[in-house]
N, C-alpha and C positions, 0 to 999 in steps of 0.2 A: 780619765778612760786611758786603758793600756793601749800602747803603741808598739809597733817592731821597730827597731833601728836596722840599719844598712847590714848589720852584722848577722841580724836574725834574732837577736836578743829582744826580749819586751820589757817594758819599764812603765809605770804609772806616772803620767805627766801631771795628774789632779793635785799631788802636792806641790808642784812647782806652781800651777796656778794659783793655789791658794796663799803660797808666801808672796807672789806678786801682788794679790789683792791686799794682803796685809799692809805690804812695803807702801802700796799706792794709798791705802787708808791712812797710815801714818804719815805720809806726805801731806794729804789733804788735810788734816787735823793740823799738822805743824804749821801749813801756810796760812789756814785761817786765825791760828794763834796769833801769829806773827802779822798779819795784817791789822787784827786788832791792837795791838800793842804798838806795831810801829808806822802803821800806814801802809799803802802801796807802795809807794815810792821807795821808801827806806827798807822794804824788804827784798832783800837779794835770794836768789836761787841757791847759793852757798850757805846762806843762813837757814833756808827752810830744809836743805838736805842735811845740815848738821843737826837740827834739832829732830828730825825724823831718821837720823841713824842710817841713811843712805848716800850715795855718793851724787853730787851734782850732775857727773854724765849719764847716770841710770836715771835721775829725774827729768832730763832733757830727752833721752830716749824714750821714755815710758809715758810721758804727758807733753812735753813741749817746752816752749819759753815761757815767761812769767805770765803773760796774759793768757795762754791757752790753760796753764795751771790756776789762774783767778776763774777763769769759766767753769773748770772742773770743781774748784771748790764751790762756786756759785750753785752748780747743778746738785751737788751733794748735798747742800745746805738747804737746796729747795724741796729735795725729795725727802730728806733724811736717811738716806744712802747713796750709795755710789754705783746702783743699778743705770742702765743707759736710758736716758729720757725719750719719751715718745710723744713728738708735739701733733697738735691737729687731731685730738680726739676727745670726745666728752666722757669724763672720769664716771665710774658704773653708778657712784652714788647719786650723781646728777641725774643719770638716764633712768634711775628706778625712782626718782622723787616724782611726785604726781601734781601736776599743776605749776604754774610760772612762778607762784609766791613761793611752794617748796623747793624747787628747783633753785631759786636766787638765794633764798635762805641758807640751802647747802653750799651753794657756791660760795657765799660769802663767809661761811664757816670756813672752809677750805683756805679761800685767801688770806682770811686772819692767820690761822696757823702758819701757812707759809711766810705770810710777811713778819711775825714775830720772829721767825728765824733769820730771815733775810734782811732785815732793817738795819741791825750792825753793820754787816758786810757793804750793802748798798750805799751806806754813808761813807764808808772808807775809798769805795770805787769812785764815788762821784767827785773826790778830790784828790783823785791818784794820777792825773794828767791823760796824756792821749791814749796810751796802751790800755788804761783803766776805762776811757770813755767808749773804746772799741766793745769792750766786754760789755758795759752797761748798753751800749746799742744793740748788740747780738740779743741779750736777754729781753729788750723791750720787743724787738722784732717778734722773739718767740713766744711772748705774751701775747701779743697782738694775733698772731696766727691761731692761739688757742682760743682768744675771746671770739674771733669772728667764726670760727668752727661751732663754738658753742652759740653763739647767735643765729646760726644759720640752722642748728639744731632747733633752736626753740621756733624759728619762722617756719620749720617743716612741719612742725607739731601743731601749728596753727596758734602758737602762744604769745606770739607778738601782735602788736597793733597792726591792721591790717596797711596802715599808712607808713609804718615803720622800715627803713631799710636797715637789713641786719648789719652791714657793713659800717654804716653811719652809728648804729648802736654800738657796734663792737669799738668804735673809735671813742666813744664817749666812756665806755667801761674800761678801756685802755687807761684813759686818763685819770680814772678814779680808783684802780685798783694797785697800783703800784706801791713798794715798799716805803718809797718818799713821803707819800703822803699819808702813809699810816704811821710813820715816825713823827710826823709834823703835828698829827693831830693827838696821838698817844703820849709822846715824849714832851712835845713843844707845848701843846694845849692841855696836857694832862688829863684825857680822856682815859678812863678805864677800859680795856680791852673789850669787853663785853657791850660797851656802849659803841665803840666803834663797828663791831661786826653789824648790830642791829642799825645802825646807821647806813652802813655799806649796803645791807640787804633792802633798805628802802629806798635808797636813791637808785640802784640798779633797778628796780621795778620801776620807779617813776620813769626813768631814761629809756624805759624798752616800750612806752606808750606813745 
């Protein structure tokens, strides 16, 4: 958008914002690659900056320390882009689905897609020490917020069992939907991804009763 300078000259800052987005995306891509190659502890901010082609000072100013960078990488990996996340809302696909079975099948599909992207990064952070544990705790809390919103949405539509407490249901779903369990079942136990998705939809529905 064109703006005026103190001298009265006008310039278009959109190109500068585009360059900032490109540099940020390069930094997030470089950080993810280094995390997967070296682990969290062995990845330094200088190494990320060097691979991304930016200065470490710019990286600190634009994103923050390594824990903040890891959280930004997590968010971008989770959504597939670097757009800001909005927690505590029900995705459009779920709202449009009719009936609890359809809603939970849709939700299980979304969770499966997200976990396929997040599972390798989640494994790195689980072994990353205190700073990485802080990121894991933050992402777990965000996931619980989303699940509470979802469970309350279902309760408001009369789709949960009358005896079911939405917050208790959300706690159970929180335990079932993380990337670590996805990795245990698909990587450790060899489940095909479609089998995991079907299982998840089934147990989500059972725990809602």
